[in-house]
C-alpha positions in Angstrom: 100.3 108.1 91.9 97.0 106.4 92.3 94.0 108.1 93.8 94.0 106.2 97.0 97.6 107.3 97.7 96.7 110.9 96.8 93.9 110.8 99.4 96.3 109.4 102.0 98.8 112.2 101.4 95.9 114.8 101.6 94.8 113.3 104.9 98.2 112.7 106.4 99.4 116.2 105.6 96.2 118.1 106.4 95.5 119.2 102.9 91.9 118.0 102.8 90.3 121.5 103.1 92.4 123.2 100.5 91.1 124.4 97.2 91.2 121.4 94.9 93.8 123.0 92.5 96.1 124.0 95.4 95.6 120.5 97.0 96.6 118.9 93.7 99.8 121.0 93.6 100.7 120.2 97.1 100.0 116.5 96.7 102.3 116.5 93.7 105.0 118.2 95.6 104.8 115.9 98.5 104.5 112.9 96.2 107.7 114.0 94.4 109.6 114.4 97.6 108.4 111.1 98.8 109.3 109.4 95.5 112.8 110.8 95.5 113.5 109.6 99.1 112.0 106.2 98.4 114.0 105.7 95.2 117.2 106.6 97.1 116.5 104.1 99.8 115.4 101.4 97.3 118.5 101.8 95.2 120.7 101.6 98.3 119.0 98.2 99.0 119.7 96.8 95.6 122.7 94.7 94.5 124.5 95.5 91.2 122.5 93.1 89.0 119.2 94.6 90.2 120.6 98.2 89.7 121.4 97.3 86.1 117.8 96.1 85.7 116.6 99.3 87.3 118.6 101.4 84.9 116.8 99.6 82.0 113.4 100.2 83.6 114.2 103.9 84.1 115.3 104.3 80.5 112.1 102.8 79.2 109.6 104.1 81.8 109.8 107.8 81.0 107.5 109.5 83.4 105.6 106.3 84.3 106.1 106.3 88.1 103.8 103.4 88.5 106.1 101.2 86.4 109.1 102.1 88.6 107.0 101.4 91.7 106.0 98.0 90.4 109.7 97.2 89.7 110.6 98.2 93.3 107.8 96.0 94.7 109.0 93.0 92.8 112.8 93.5 93.4 113.3 95.4 96.7 112.6 93.4 99.9 110.6 95.4 102.3 109.6 98.1 99.8 106.3 98.8 101.5 108.2 99.4 104.7 110.5 101.8 103.0 107.5 103.8 101.7 105.9 103.8 105.1 109.1 104.9 106.9 109.8 107.6 104.3 106.2 108.9 104.5 106.5 109.1 108.3 109.9 110.9 108.0 108.5 113.4 105.5 105.5 114.1 107.7 107.8 114.8 110.7 110.1 117.0 108.6 107.2 119.0 107.2 105.0 119.1 110.3 105.5 122.8 110.9 104.9 123.7 107.3 101.6 121.8 107.1 100.4 122.7 110.6 
């Protein structure tokens, strides 16, 4: 994830005042949860030919999340909306944990 998005997660989830190492761990956990839910929704929005392309991207991307995100941005209509909705859903689901 990029630094700007990490800062957004820290702010949105109230992690700004944590020790920097703990903050990094929590941002990574939140980011992974968000990534999983976004991937699920993005795949649901794809037709079969795009899913086949996605499989190729996954095979070659390794751990390069940014490459997967760029693929989604170019192939999934409304991808930014999906990310925003999933971020909101995750904030609601975890509101008591991070309160």
